N, C-alpha and C positions, 0 to 999 in steps of 0.2 A: 598533587593531582597531576596526572599526565595529560598534556594537551594532545588532542586528536590531530592527526595529519589531515589536511584538507585536500580533497581531490577536485576542487573547483575547476582547475584548469587542465585536468588530465585529458589525454586524447581518448581514453576508453569511456564509452557511453554506458558502461555498467558502473565504473568507479565514480564518475561525476555525480550521478543522482544520490550516491551514498552520503554526501554532505547533508542532504535534506532528510533522508529516511533511513540512514545507516545504523540505527540502533533499535533495539526491540521496543522501547517505549514509544517511539514515533510511529512505528507500524501498528502497535496496539491502539494508539490514539486514533489513527486513521480507521482501523477496524471498527472501533466504537462509534466513530462518526458515521460510518456506513450503517451501523445498527441504530442510529437515531439520537445518540447522545450529542448534546450541544453546549452544555454549561461546564465550567471548570469543576464544580462540585460533583457533577455526574461522572466526569472522567476520573476524578480522584477516588470516588467511591468504587467505581468499576475496577480500576487498576490497582488501588492500594499503594500508589506511588507517592513518595514524599512531595509536598507541595512545591518546593523549590525546583525539583527535577521536572515536575509536570509543567511548571511555568516556563522553564527553559525550553522544553520540547515544544510547547505550544507556540512560543515566540519564534522558534526556528521554523516550524511548519508554516506560520503566517509569513515569515520573511521569505520563504521559498515559494509562496503563492500556492500552497497546498490546502491551507485553511484560510478563511478570512473571518474577521470579526464583524458581527452585525448587531444592531441594537436588539435587546430582548423584546419580543412581541408584546409583552405585558406592560411596556412603557416604563419599567423600572430602570434604575441606573446600571443594571447588569448588561453584559453583552454576551453573545453566544458565538460559538465557533461553527462554521459550516464549510463543507468541502467546496472548493473551487472546481472549475473544469479540470485543471491539472490534477487536483486531488482525486476527483472521480475517475481519472485515468488510471489510478492505482488499483482499481477494482480487479483487473486481470492479474496483477501481481499478487494480490491477496488470495484470489481464487487458486492460482498456481501454487502458492505457498501452502494453503489449506489442503489441497489435493495431495501435495507431496507429503505433508504431515500425516494425512489419512493413510497413505501407503506405507510410510517408513517409521512412524512414531506412535501408532495406536497398537495396543496389545490385542491378542486374540480375545474376542468376545467383549472387549472394552467398549462401553457405550460412548458415543460421541455425537455431536450435532453434525448435520450435513446440509448442504445448500439444496434448496428446491426452487423450481420455477414457480413464481407466484400465480401464474395463469393456470398451470395444470396441476400443481402440487407434487409433481414428480421430481426426483433428483436430477440435477443438471448433469450433462455429459462431461467427461474429462476434457480438459483443454488439450488441443492438438495443434501442431504446427504443420502447415501445408505449403507446398510449392505453388507457384502461380497456376500451374495446370491441375491443381487439386490433389496431387500425390501427397500422402502422409510422409513427413520427414522425421528422421531420427538424427541424433547428434552427428553421426558420421556422414550424414548426407549434406552437411552445410559447411561453409567456410566464411571467413570474413573477407570482404573485398573493399577496396577504397571507393568512395562515392564517385570518384572521377572515372572508375572503370565502367560504371553504368552510363555515365554521360557520353562515353566514347563508343558505346556499342553494346 
């Protein structure tokens, strides 16, 4: 088995979070947690993943404070997995990934689910990136800057 390279101390703030969510099982677990799944068996049934892999991914998500374990509300010895604030912050990542998938991975006329606003029942708008002044930005309109650049002016 090949050991994955850790990006824990990487300078890149895209690489560093990949230690927590950098495999498909982890993101699918988080997706299912947003859909209300909470118990090991629910995740296992939904994903069809081997129990040892699911256990490892859940431990990793808990270790990275994306999920936390809480006692089952029925008073049984079981525990449940719930999203933390950090985990709920992945909502935008999942929406972006879903919208990207809708654009580039769905076939013509292929049925798929889509996100709707629970208040209106209408589909949500596509995510956009805007400048401070409200302008819509494209990839060519941005660059990386050192945080000290902002402190100096």
